[in-house]
MARPAKOL-154876 format. One record per residue (C-alpha): residue in one letter; x, y, z. Coordinates in Angstrom, 1 decimal, always signed. Example, Ala and Ser with C-alpha at 12.3 -4.5 7.8 and 13.67 -1.06 7.14 Angstrom:
<vexgus>
VEXGU   doti     east    north       up
VEXGU      a    +12.3     -4.5     +7.8
VEXGU      s    +13.7     -1.1     +7.1
</vexgus>
This chain:
<vexgus>
VEXGU   doti     east    north       up
VEXGU      x     +8.3     +6.2    -27.1
VEXGU      x     +5.9     +6.2    -30.1
VEXGU      x     +4.0     +3.3    -28.6
VEXGU      x     +3.7     +5.2    -25.4
VEXGU      x     +2.2     +8.2    -27.1
VEXGU      x     -0.1     +6.0    -29.1
VEXGU      x     -1.5     +4.7    -25.8
VEXGU      x     -1.8     +8.2    -24.5
VEXGU      x     -3.7     +9.3    -27.6
VEXGU      x     -6.0     +6.3    -27.1
VEXGU      x     -6.7     +7.5    -23.6
VEXGU      x     -7.5    +11.0    -24.9
VEXGU      x     -9.8     +9.5    -27.6
VEXGU      x    -11.6     +7.5    -24.9
VEXGU      x    -12.0    +10.6    -22.8
VEXGU      x    -13.7    +12.4    -25.7
VEXGU      x    -15.9     +9.4    -26.3
VEXGU      x    -17.0     +9.3    -22.7
VEXGU      x    -17.9    +13.0    -22.9
VEXGU      x    -20.2    +12.2    -25.7
VEXGU      x    -21.7     +9.1    -24.0
VEXGU      x    -22.4    +11.1    -20.8
VEXGU      x    -24.5    +13.6    -22.8
VEXGU      x    -26.6    +10.8    -24.4
VEXGU      x    -30.2    +10.8    -22.9
VEXGU      x    -30.2     +6.9    -22.9
VEXGU      x    -27.0     +6.8    -20.7
VEXGU      x    -28.3     +9.6    -18.4
VEXGU      x    -31.5     +7.5    -17.9
VEXGU      x    -29.4     +4.5    -16.8
VEXGU      x    -28.0     +5.6    -13.5
VEXGU      x    -25.7     +2.6    -13.0
VEXGU      x    -24.1     +3.0    -16.4
VEXGU      x    -23.9     +6.8    -16.0
VEXGU      x    -22.1     +6.4    -12.7
VEXGU      x    -19.7     +3.8    -14.1
VEXGU      x    -18.8     +6.0    -17.1
VEXGU      x    -18.5     +9.1    -14.9
VEXGU      x    -16.1     +7.3    -12.7
VEXGU      x    -14.0     +6.1    -15.7
VEXGU      x    -13.9     +9.7    -17.1
VEXGU      x    -12.8    +11.0    -13.7
VEXGU      x    -10.0     +8.5    -13.5
VEXGU      x     -8.4     +9.6    -16.7
VEXGU      x     -9.2    +13.3    -16.6
VEXGU      x     -5.8    +14.4    -15.1
VEXGU      x     -3.9    +12.3    -17.6
VEXGU      x     -5.8    +13.9    -20.5
VEXGU      x     -5.3    +17.4    -19.1
VEXGU      x     -1.5    +16.8    -18.7
VEXGU      x     -1.4    +15.4    -22.2
VEXGU      x     -3.1    +18.5    -23.6
VEXGU      x     -0.6    +20.7    -21.8
VEXGU      x     +2.2    +18.6    -23.2
VEXGU      x     +0.9    +19.0    -26.7
VEXGU      x     +0.7    +22.8    -26.2
VEXGU      x     +4.2    +23.0    -24.8
VEXGU      x     +5.7    +20.9    -27.7
VEXGU      x     +3.9    +23.1    -30.2
VEXGU      x     +5.4    +26.2    -28.6
VEXGU      x     +8.9    +24.5    -28.7
VEXGU      x     +8.5    +23.8    -32.4
VEXGU      x     +7.5    +27.4    -33.1
VEXGU      x    +10.5    +28.7    -31.2
VEXGU      x    +12.8    +26.3    -33.0
VEXGU      x    +11.5    +27.7    -36.2
VEXGU      x    +12.1    +31.2    -35.0
VEXGU      x    +15.7    +30.5    -34.3
VEXGU      x    +16.3    +29.5    -37.9
VEXGU      x    +15.4    +33.0    -38.9
VEXGU      x    +17.7    +36.0    -38.7
VEXGU      x    +16.9    +37.6    -35.3
VEXGU      x    +18.6    +40.4    -33.5
VEXGU      x    +20.6    +39.5    -30.4
VEXGU      x    +17.9    +40.5    -27.9
VEXGU      x    +15.2    +38.5    -29.6
VEXGU      x    +17.6    +35.5    -30.0
VEXGU      x    +18.4    +35.6    -26.3
VEXGU      x    +14.7    +35.9    -25.4
VEXGU      x    +13.7    +32.9    -27.6
VEXGU      x    +16.5    +30.8    -26.2
VEXGU      x    +15.4    +31.6    -22.6
VEXGU      x    +11.8    +30.7    -23.5
VEXGU      x    +13.0    +27.4    -25.0
VEXGU      x    +14.9    +26.5    -21.9
VEXGU      x    +11.8    +27.1    -19.8
VEXGU      x     +9.6    +25.2    -22.2
VEXGU      x    +11.9    +22.2    -22.4
VEXGU      x    +12.0    +22.0    -18.6
VEXGU      x     +8.2    +22.0    -18.6
VEXGU      x     +8.2    +19.3    -21.3
VEXGU      x    +10.4    +17.1    -19.2
VEXGU      x     +8.3    +17.6    -16.1
VEXGU      x     +5.1    +16.8    -18.0
VEXGU      x     +6.6    +13.7    -19.5
VEXGU      x     +7.5    +12.5    -16.0
VEXGU      x     +4.0    +13.3    -14.6
VEXGU      x     +2.2    +11.7    -17.5
VEXGU      x     +4.4     +8.6    -17.2
VEXGU      x     +3.4     +8.2    -13.6
VEXGU      x     -0.3     +8.7    -14.4
VEXGU      x     -0.1     +6.0    -17.1
VEXGU      x     +1.3     +3.4    -14.7
VEXGU      x     -1.1     +0.6    -13.8
VEXGU      x     -3.3     +1.6    -10.9
VEXGU      x     -3.5     -0.5     -7.8
VEXGU      x     -7.2     -0.6     -7.1
VEXGU      x     -6.5     -1.0     -3.4
VEXGU      x     -4.4     +2.1     -2.9
VEXGU      x     -7.2     +4.2     -1.6
VEXGU      x     -8.3     +1.6     +1.0
VEXGU      x     -7.9     +1.3     +4.7
VEXGU      x     -5.9     -1.7     +5.9
VEXGU      x     -5.9     -4.6     +8.3
VEXGU      x     -2.4     -5.1     +9.7
VEXGU      x     -1.4     -8.3    +11.6
VEXGU      x     +1.8     -8.4    +13.5
VEXGU      x     +3.1    -11.7    +14.9
VEXGU      x     +6.0    -12.5    +17.1
VEXGU      x     +7.9    -15.2    +15.2
VEXGU      x    +11.3    -16.7    +15.9
VEXGU      x    +12.9    -15.7    +19.2
VEXGU      x    +10.4    -16.4    +22.0
VEXGU      x     +9.8    -13.5    +24.4
VEXGU      x    +12.1    -11.2    +22.5
VEXGU      x    +10.1    -11.8    +19.3
VEXGU      x     +6.9    -10.8    +21.1
VEXGU      x     +8.6     -7.7    +22.5
VEXGU      x     +9.8     -6.8    +19.0
VEXGU      x     +6.2     -7.3    +17.7
VEXGU      x     +5.1     -4.7    +20.3
VEXGU      x     +7.8     -2.3    +19.2
VEXGU      x     +6.6     -2.6    +15.6
VEXGU      x     +3.0     -2.0    +16.8
VEXGU      x     +4.3     +1.2    +18.5
VEXGU      x     +6.3     +2.2    +15.4
VEXGU      x     +3.3     +1.9    +13.0
VEXGU      x     +0.9     +3.5    +15.5
VEXGU      x     +3.2     +6.6    +15.7
VEXGU      x     +3.6     +6.7    +11.9
VEXGU      x     -0.2     +6.5    +11.5
VEXGU      x     -0.6     +9.4    +14.0
VEXGU      x     +1.9    +11.5    +11.9
VEXGU      x     -0.2    +10.7     +8.8
VEXGU      x     -3.4    +11.8    +10.5
VEXGU      x     -4.8     +8.2    +10.4
VEXGU      x     -6.8     +6.4    +13.1
VEXGU      x     -5.7     +3.1    +14.6
VEXGU      x     -8.1     +0.6    +16.2
VEXGU      x     -6.9     -2.6    +17.9
VEXGU      x     -9.2     -5.3    +16.7
VEXGU      x     -7.6     -8.2    +18.5
VEXGU      x     -4.5     -9.0    +20.6
VEXGU      x     -2.8    -12.0    +22.2
VEXGU      x     -0.4    -10.6    +24.8
VEXGU      x     +2.5    -12.4    +26.5
VEXGU      x     +3.5    -12.2    +30.1
VEXGU      x     +6.5    -10.1    +29.4
VEXGU      x     +4.5     -7.3    +27.8
VEXGU      x     +4.8     -8.3    +24.1
VEXGU      x     +2.4     -9.7    +21.6
VEXGU      x     +2.2    -13.1    +20.1
VEXGU      x     -0.2    -11.4    +17.7
VEXGU      x     -1.9     -8.1    +17.4
VEXGU      x     -4.5     -7.1    +14.7
VEXGU      x     -5.0     -3.4    +13.8
VEXGU      x     -7.4     -1.6    +11.6
VEXGU      x     -5.8     +1.5    +10.2
VEXGU      x     -8.1     +4.1     +8.5
VEXGU      x     -7.4     +7.3     +6.7
VEXGU      x     -6.3     +8.7     +3.3
VEXGU      x     -4.5     +6.2     +1.0
VEXGU      x     -3.3     +4.0     +3.8
VEXGU      x     -2.8     +0.9     +1.7
VEXGU      x     -0.7     +2.9     -0.9
VEXGU      x     +1.9     +3.6     +1.8
VEXGU      x     +1.9     +0.5     +4.0
VEXGU      x     +1.4     -2.2     +1.4
VEXGU      x     +5.2     -2.7     +1.2
VEXGU      x     +5.5     -3.6     +4.9
VEXGU      x     +4.3     -7.2     +4.5
VEXGU      x     +7.1     -9.7     +5.3
VEXGU      x     +9.5    -10.8     +8.0
VEXGU      x    +11.2     -8.0    +10.1
VEXGU      x    +14.4     -9.0    +11.8
VEXGU      x    +15.8     -7.4    +14.9
VEXGU      x    +19.3     -7.6    +16.2
VEXGU      x    +19.8     -6.4    +19.8
VEXGU      x    +20.7     -7.4    +23.4
VEXGU      x    +17.5     -8.7    +25.0
VEXGU      x    +16.6     -7.2    +28.4
VEXGU      x    +16.7    -10.8    +29.8
VEXGU      x    +20.3    -11.4    +28.5
VEXGU      x    +22.7    -10.9    +31.4
VEXGU      x    +25.9    -11.6    +29.3
VEXGU      x    +25.1     -8.7    +26.9
VEXGU      x    +25.1    -10.9    +23.7
VEXGU      x    +23.3     -9.7    +20.6
VEXGU      x    +20.4    -11.9    +19.7
VEXGU      x    +18.4    -12.1    +16.4
VEXGU      x    +14.6    -12.4    +16.5
VEXGU      x    +11.9    -11.9    +14.0
VEXGU      x     +8.3    -10.7    +13.8
VEXGU      x     +6.1    -10.9    +10.7
VEXGU      x     +3.8     -8.2     +9.4
VEXGU      x     +0.8     -8.8     +7.1
VEXGU      x     -1.0     -6.0     +5.3
VEXGU      x     -4.4     -6.6     +3.8
VEXGU      x     -6.7     -4.0     +2.2
VEXGU      x    -10.0     -3.6     +3.9
VEXGU      x    -12.5     -5.5     +1.9
VEXGU      x    -16.2     -4.6     +1.4
VEXGU      x    -19.0     -6.7     +0.0
VEXGU      x    -18.4     -5.1     -3.4
VEXGU      x    -14.9     -6.5     -3.4
VEXGU      x    -15.8    -10.1     -2.4
VEXGU      x    -19.0    -11.7     -1.4
VEXGU      x    -18.8    -14.3     +1.3
VEXGU      x    -21.6    -16.9     +1.3
VEXGU      x    -23.0    -17.8     +4.7
VEXGU      x    -23.0    -21.5     +3.8
VEXGU      x    -19.2    -21.2     +3.4
VEXGU      x    -18.6    -20.0     +6.9
VEXGU      x    -18.6    -22.1    +10.1
VEXGU      x    -19.0    -20.1    +13.3
VEXGU      x    -17.9    -21.4    +16.7
VEXGU      x    -18.3    -19.5    +20.0
VEXGU      x    -16.2    -20.0    +23.2
VEXGU      x    -15.2    -18.3    +26.4
VEXGU      x    -12.5    -15.7    +26.0
VEXGU      x     -9.5    -15.3    +28.2
VEXGU      x     -6.7    -12.7    +28.6
VEXGU      x     -3.0    -13.1    +28.9
VEXGU      x     -2.0    -15.9    +31.2
VEXGU      x     -5.6    -17.2    +31.4
VEXGU      x     -6.8    -14.2    +33.3
VEXGU      x    -10.0    -12.2    +32.7
VEXGU      x    -12.0    -15.4    +32.2
VEXGU      x    -15.3    -14.6    +30.6
VEXGU      x    -18.3    -16.4    +32.1
VEXGU      x    -20.2    -16.2    +28.8
VEXGU      x    -19.3    -17.5    +25.4
VEXGU      x    -18.4    -14.1    +23.8
VEXGU      x    -15.4    -15.1    +21.8
VEXGU      x    -15.9    -16.1    +18.1
VEXGU      x    -14.1    -18.3    +15.7
VEXGU      x    -15.0    -18.1    +12.0
VEXGU      x    -13.7    -20.6     +9.4
VEXGU      x    -14.0    -20.0     +5.7
VEXGU      x    -14.5    -23.5     +4.4
VEXGU      x    -13.3    -23.1     +0.8
VEXGU      x     -9.9    -21.7     +1.8
VEXGU      x     -9.5    -23.0     +5.3
VEXGU      x     -8.9    -19.5     +6.6
VEXGU      x     -9.7    -19.1    +10.3
VEXGU      x    -10.3    -15.9    +12.3
VEXGU      x    -10.6    -15.9    +16.1
VEXGU      x    -11.8    -12.8    +17.8
VEXGU      x    -12.2    -12.2    +21.6
VEXGU      x    -11.0     -8.6    +22.2
VEXGU      x    -14.3     -6.9    +21.8
VEXGU      x    -16.9     -6.5    +24.7
VEXGU      x    -19.7     -8.7    +23.3
VEXGU      x    -20.2    -11.7    +21.0
VEXGU      x    -22.0     -9.4    +18.5
VEXGU      x    -19.0     -7.1    +18.4
VEXGU      x    -16.6    -10.0    +18.1
VEXGU      x    -18.7    -11.4    +15.2
VEXGU      x    -18.6     -8.1    +13.4
VEXGU      x    -14.8     -7.8    +13.7
VEXGU      x    -14.2    -11.4    +12.9
VEXGU      x    -16.3    -11.0     +9.7
VEXGU      x    -14.4     -7.8     +8.8
VEXGU      x    -11.0     -9.6     +9.2
VEXGU      x    -12.2    -12.8     +7.5
VEXGU      x    -13.4    -10.8     +4.5
VEXGU      x    -10.0     -9.1     +4.2
VEXGU      x     -8.1    -12.3     +4.6
VEXGU      x    -10.1    -14.1     +2.0
VEXGU      x     -9.9    -11.2     -0.4
VEXGU      x     -6.1    -11.0     +0.2
VEXGU      x     -5.8    -14.8     -0.4
VEXGU      x     -7.4    -14.6     -3.9
VEXGU      x     -5.7    -11.3     -4.8
VEXGU      x     -2.3    -12.8     -3.8
VEXGU      x     -2.8    -15.8     -6.0
VEXGU      x     -3.5    -13.5     -9.0
VEXGU      x     -0.6    -11.2     -8.1
VEXGU      x     +1.9    -14.0     -7.6
VEXGU      x     +1.0    -15.3    -11.1
VEXGU      x     +1.4    -11.8    -12.5
VEXGU      x     +4.7    -11.2    -10.7
VEXGU      x     +6.1    -14.6    -11.9
VEXGU      x     +5.4    -13.6    -15.4
VEXGU      x     +6.6    -10.0    -15.1
VEXGU      x     +9.1    -10.2    -12.1
VEXGU      x     +7.7     -6.8    -11.2
VEXGU      x     +7.2     -6.8     -7.4
VEXGU      x     +9.4     -4.8     -5.0
VEXGU      x     +8.3     -7.4     -2.5
VEXGU      x     +6.1    -10.4     -2.9
VEXGU      x     +4.0     -9.7     +0.2
VEXGU      x     +4.9    -13.2     +1.5
VEXGU      x     +5.4    -13.0     +5.3
VEXGU      x     +8.3    -15.5     +5.1
VEXGU      x    +10.3    -13.0     +2.9
VEXGU      x    +12.9    -11.2     +5.1
VEXGU      x    +12.4     -7.6     +4.1
VEXGU      x    +14.1     -5.5     +6.8
VEXGU      x    +16.7     -5.7     +9.6
VEXGU      x    +16.7     -3.4    +12.6
VEXGU      x    +20.2     -3.4    +14.2
VEXGU      x    +20.0     -1.7    +17.6
VEXGU      x    +23.8     -1.7    +18.5
VEXGU      x    +24.6     +0.2    +15.3
VEXGU      x    +21.4     +2.3    +15.2
VEXGU      x    +20.9     +0.9    +11.7
VEXGU      x    +17.9     -0.1     +9.6
VEXGU      x    +18.4     -2.0     +6.3
VEXGU      x    +15.7     -2.7     +3.7
VEXGU      x    +17.0     -5.7     +1.8
VEXGU      x    +14.6     -5.4     -1.2
VEXGU      x    +16.1     -2.1     -2.4
VEXGU      x    +19.5     -2.1     -0.6
VEXGU      x    +18.6     +0.9     +1.5
VEXGU      x    +20.5     +1.5     +4.8
VEXGU      x    +19.8     +4.3     +7.2
VEXGU      x    +21.6     +5.0    +10.4
VEXGU      x    +18.6     +6.4    +12.2
VEXGU      x    +16.9     +3.4    +13.8
VEXGU      x    +15.9     +5.5    +16.9
VEXGU      x    +13.9     +7.9    +14.7
VEXGU      x    +12.4     +5.1    +12.5
VEXGU      x    +11.1     +3.3    +15.6
VEXGU      x     +9.6     +6.6    +16.6
VEXGU      x     +7.4     +6.5    +13.5
VEXGU      x     +9.6     +8.4    +11.1
VEXGU      x     +9.1     +5.9     +8.2
VEXGU      x     +8.7     +8.4     +5.3
VEXGU      x    +12.2     +8.0     +4.0
VEXGU      x    +11.9     +4.2     +3.7
VEXGU      x     +8.4     +4.3     +2.3
VEXGU      x     +9.2     +7.0     -0.2
VEXGU      x    +12.2     +4.9     -1.4
VEXGU      x    +10.0     +1.8     -1.8
VEXGU      x     +7.4     +3.7     -3.7
VEXGU      x    +10.1     +5.1     -6.0
VEXGU      x    +11.6     +1.7     -6.6
VEXGU      x     +8.2     +0.3     -7.5
VEXGU      x     +7.4     +3.1     -9.9
VEXGU      x    +10.8     +2.7    -11.5
VEXGU      x    +10.2     -1.0    -12.2
VEXGU      x     +6.8     -0.2    -13.6
VEXGU      x     +8.1     +2.6    -15.8
VEXGU      x    +10.7     +0.2    -17.3
VEXGU      x     +7.9     -2.3    -18.0
VEXGU      x     +5.7     +0.5    -19.6
VEXGU      x     +8.6     +1.4    -21.9
VEXGU      x     +9.1     -2.2    -22.9
VEXGU      x     +5.4     -3.0    -23.6
</vexgus>
């Protein structure tokens, strides 16, 4: 614990140093440096404030402990003990809050996301399950006050999706949905199954933080753009002009096709937005996988081939395999009530990180 408080004191010292730097005329004259240092100071302000509260509380505890060593009358003794009980509860709460504040920050947590849902193993039933997941996440987003935009879709004749791409925007979207990447398995009787047998199908979900130019710069020379005529499900809605766009990022081989927008210009803009996110995610994942291999810290790897959750319709049950959580409320979860699962995943991730922080 001493190492932990050494780190905390180092943060407090840095905060004081930043305060001095931000009052330096030379720093004030350099707007870029001033903004960078201001941002750094803002990012650690709450930690330092909590640490100062913690030091104040521990000081009061020490004073009360000292008082109890003296001869006090019964009323005073009772009052001091009650005060100590309250102060120790505050101390425990502050320790927990400070520990969470000291955990490594995910720089993407505040970002919007691009979500890709694909029907995988199971044919038509997999595409229908992909549509169910789309509805589930859309309802969850609505509950959070987020906005959902369909950037692209590839529908099947039975009303499902081979693929659907969403842009979900709002407050801290990535921080809550980043654990959803992986293979989602459904067990149920398909509507096409006359014998009533339970089938197993899968759909994959990919979550990528929305990437801006400041996150990753894509060079035009590294992107090949092809245009073609778009078509809807079953070859309908044939477009007489070449409005659909396919972009290939040559260094990584990542391909994005976009045809859901009304014009080639809009398709280009959406394709670039998704391409930027995929390339950013590609490089981020490589770094994260290396980190996770060294630290074994991830709740989930983010790999779409990893089976993360099973949705069992006959038993109204959902199981998240990464944390061993089972809930018998599939109907509510499919209606967008995902908070219990997401909160449990966040807590599991924080617990692992707290263990690592204690061992460092």
